[in-house]
N, C-alpha and C positions, 0 to 999 in steps of 0.2 A: 595436461595443457594448463598453463598458468592463467590466473584470473586477469582480465584486462585491467589496465591501470587508468584511473580517472585523472585526466589532465584538464582542469578548468582554470580560467584566468581569475586570479585573486587580486582585489583592489581594496582600498580602505573602506569603500562603501559596500563592497561585496566580499566579506572576509572568509566566507565558507563555513563549514560546520565546526571547525576546530579540531583538536586532537581526538583520535579514535583509537585508543590503545588496543593492541591485539588481545590482551587478556580479557577485556570486556567483550570484544567481538566473539571470542571463544565461548564466553558465558552465554551470550545471546544465542549462539549456535546450539548450545545444550538446551536452553529453555524453549526456544522455538521448536527444536526437535521434539521435545516432550509434547508440545501443543499439536504436533503432527500425528501423535499417537492415534492409531485407529484409522488414519487416512492412508491413501495410497502413497507409497514412498519409493523413489528411485533407488534407495539404498538397499532394498530387499526384493527378492524375487517372489512372484506370486505363485501359489500352488494351483491357481486356476489355469485352465487351458483356454486358449483362444488365439485371436490374431495378434501376434506379437513379433518380436525380432529374434527370439532365441528358440531353436528347435528343441522340443521336448522328446518327441518320439515319432516313429512311423508305424502306422497300424493299417489293417485292412479297411477298405472303404465300407461305410455303413450308409444306408439310405438317409438322405438329409444332409450328408456332409457337403461342404463347399467343393465343387469340382475344380475350382482354381487351386486347391491345395493338393491335388493328386501328384504323387511323386512318380513321374513316368519312368525313371531309371529302375526303381524297385519294382514297379508294375511290370516292366519288360522282363526283369530277371525271374520274377515269381509267376508271371502270367496271371496274377490276381491283382486287381486294383488296390493300391495303397495310397493313403493320404498322409501329409505332413501335419502334425499337431504341434503348435508352438506355445511357449509360455507367454501368457498375457503380459503386456508391459505394465509396470507399476511405477507411474510417474506422478508425483504430487505437483500440482500447479498452484502457485501462489499468485494472486492478483494484487498489484500495488496501484492504488488510486492516489494521484498526486495533484494537489491544488496549486495551480499556477496563476491564480487570479491576482488582481492589483493589490489587494490587502496583504498578500504574502510578502510583498516587497518592503513592508514596514518593519522597522526595528530601531530601538533606541538604547539597547543594552549592549551585550557583547557582539551580537550579530543580528541579521534580519531573520524574520520567520522562515523565509524561503531557504536560508542557509541551514537552519535546523532541519527543515523538511528534506533537503538534499542529503544531509547526513543520515537521517532515518532511512531514506530510500536506498542509499548505498549499503548500509548495514543489513537491511532486510534482503536486498538483492544478493549480497554475498552468501548469506545463509540459505536463501531460497534456491539458489542455483547449484548448490553443492551436490556432487555425486549424480549429476545428470538430471536433477529435478528442474522444473520449468518455472519461468517468471513471465507473467503477462502484465501489461502496463496500460493504464488509462489516465491521461492527464486531462484536467478540466479547468476552465477559466473563461471569462467573458461569456460568450453564448455558444461555444463549441467544445467538443471533447475530441481528443486524439487517442486512438487505441492502437497498441502494438500487440499483435497476437503472441501467445505464449511461445517462448523459445527455451530450449533445454540448455543447461550449463552455460558455456561461454556465449552462445548466441543470445540467451536471455539477458546476460549481463551487458553485452554490447548494446542491446536495444535500450537498456536503462541509461547507459553512459551517453548514448546519442541523444536521448530525450533530455537529459540534464544539460547537455552542451547546447542544444538548439532551442530550448524553450525556457528562457528566464521568465520571471514574473511579468505578466502583461502590464503595460503602463496605460494610464488613462481610465476612464469610466468603464463600467461593465459589471454584470451580475454573475456571481459564481453559480454555475449551472450544476450543482452537486446532484440535485434531484434527477435531472435528465441523464447525467453520467451513471448514476446507480441503476437507472432503468435500462440503460444500454448494457451494463454488466449483467443484469438479471436475464436479459435475452441471450447473452453469450455463454455464461457459465452455468450450466445446468447441474453438473455433478458437484458433490461436496468439495469445497476448496477452502483455503485460508485466504481471507481478504483483509488487506491492511489499508485503511483510509488515512491519509496524511493531509490535514487541513486545519485552518483556523475556525472553520464552521461559522463564518460570517456571511452576510448576504441573505437571500431569500430562504425561508424555512420550508422549502418545497420537497424535502427529501424524506420526511418521516415515514410515509406509507411504503415508499420504495425500499427504505432501509429495513423495515419490518420483513418484507419479502426476502431481501438479501440475507438477513441474519437467520431467517427460518431455514435456509438451505445450507448456509456456509458458517464457518467460524470467523467472526468479524472483530477486528481490533481497530478502534478509532483512536488515532493519535492526534490530539488537539494541541496546537502550538499558539502560545500567547506571548505578548510583550507587556512588561510592567506598566507602560504608559497607557495601555488600553484599559487598565483597571483603576487608574487614578490620574488626576490632573495636577501638575505642580503649580505652586504659586509663583507665576512669572509675569503677571500683568495681563494686558490684552493680547490675544492671539486668535488666529483663524484655525478652526477645526475642520478637517477635510475628510469626507468619507471616500476612501479610494475605490470602493465598489460602485458608487453612484456618481461621484464627483461633486456631491452637495457640499457647500461650505457654510460654516456658521462662525460668526465672530463672538467671542466670549471674553469676559473679564475674570481671569483666574484668581484675582485678589479676593473674590467673594468666597468666604468659607462655606456658605450655604450652597453655592454652585458646585464646589468641589465635592461636598458631601453627597449632593444629589447625583452627580456623575458617578461617584464610587458605588452608591447604592444601586443605580441603574445597571452598572457593569456587572455587579454581583448577581442581580436578578437575571440578566441576559445569559450569563454563563451557566447559571443554575437551570435555566430553561433548556439549554443545549444538552447539559448533562442528563436531565430528565428524559429528553427525547431519545438519547442514545441508550439509556438504561431500559426504557420501555420497549425499544426495538430489539433488545437482546444483545447489543454490541458491548464488548469490553472497552473501557475508556481510560486513557491516560493523558495527563496534561503535561506538556513540556514547555519550558520557557526559553526565551532568547538570552536570559541571564543565567550563568552558571553551567554546570555539567549536565547537559540534557541526556547524554548517552548513559550515564550512571542511573539517572532517573528511569529511563526506559528499561534498562536491564533489571533494576530493582522491581519494577512493576511486573515484568514478565516472570521473574523468578517467584514473586509472591503469588501470582495467579496460578503457576504450575501448568498443568495440562489443560487442554481445551475443554470447554463445557461438554 
């Protein structure tokens, strides 16, 4: 069955993620596949026996067997109770956490931050749902989170495309509820999984302890998306700075060299704090930009990291 095609409206202010060459997507398939090493995978059958979808054998009933698995046809032929024993399903579930908060709608270079996030989501989704593996989705922004339970193959990809079509970045004030979103996933995903968090990691820093718990159980990749103008202010005279997460406004005179230097230094310190929090939690961290080829940066990062921790 073919992969669903993404059809989203593109405009000058919403240009989308840009080119996504098949060769790079195939490279992502290989590198993320290596990261899945040691985890359950839908590409391979388990040698373990249990409740699954594929029949392994029929054997005589033993005390403690599930009576629901009794094969009545064989039992009638042999006059001895027999049970069906099936191969346990081996399906890897990847969870994708997608930031749809107001700050993700910002972009001054080739595209918005959300456009890059959309591309990352599609690339991860295509790889994660190959060969019947499952994709679960959790979008967060403002004060709520939306969760779509894991779906295998085409169903998982359709859930992602629906999410991207229906949930553009929120407009107006609001705080990114990353901490509560991670807590929700901690309650949902108990077995070892691959978790990809796509965000600009702005807003409240309420997610540190929740991320420590998440990364203690799962392999976590934190994909941070930045815009060049978040790191420096151009010399363009007086202007208003607006925090899209809170709606706060500040009028500044960018002709001041001292102001521009203070802004740049504060931006570096802020991003260093985020990087430190991610590292201490045990998450692997890559930074993508709204300027340039974000897909090659992501592929290079994953290739350099190799297999999961």
